[in-house]
C-alpha positions in Angstrom: 113.0 88.6 94.7 111.1 85.5 93.4 111.2 83.7 96.7 109.9 86.7 98.6 106.9 87.0 96.2 106.2 83.2 96.6 106.3 83.5 100.3 104.0 86.6 100.3 101.5 84.7 98.1 101.7 81.6 100.3 101.2 83.6 103.5 98.3 85.5 102.0 96.6 82.4 100.6 96.9 80.5 103.9 95.2 83.5 105.6 92.5 84.2 103.1 92.2 81.3 100.6 91.8 83.9 97.9 94.4 82.9 95.2 93.7 85.6 92.7 93.7 88.4 95.3 97.0 87.1 96.7 98.5 87.0 93.2 97.7 90.6 92.8 99.1 91.4 96.3 102.3 89.5 95.7 102.5 90.7 92.0 103.0 87.1 91.1 100.8 84.3 89.8 101.9 80.8 91.1 99.9 78.8 88.5 100.2 78.6 84.7 97.3 80.0 82.7 94.0 81.4 83.9 92.7 80.6 87.4 90.0 78.1 86.9 88.3 75.2 88.6 91.2 73.0 87.9 93.6 75.2 89.8 91.0 75.5 92.6 90.7 71.6 92.7 94.5 71.3 92.9 94.7 73.7 95.8 91.8 71.9 97.6 93.5 68.6 97.1 96.8 69.9 98.5 94.9 71.3 101.5 92.9 68.1 102.2 96.0 66.0 102.1 98.2 68.5 103.9 100.7 68.7 101.1 103.0 71.4 99.8 102.1 74.8 101.3 99.7 73.1 103.7 102.3 70.7 105.1 103.0 72.8 108.2 99.7 74.8 108.2 97.6 74.4 111.3 
């Protein structure tokens, strides 16, 4: 299921901060196009501001 894959990617990313490895593990890419510095910057922004998947992360 799509939501299961998203959840697996999120849990993996919160634990490792390795987006590409987590995409392979979940067999799902949560960004459009190649993983690049723009995607990394977006993830860093979300984490810094405790948004989206980082909202409830400790």
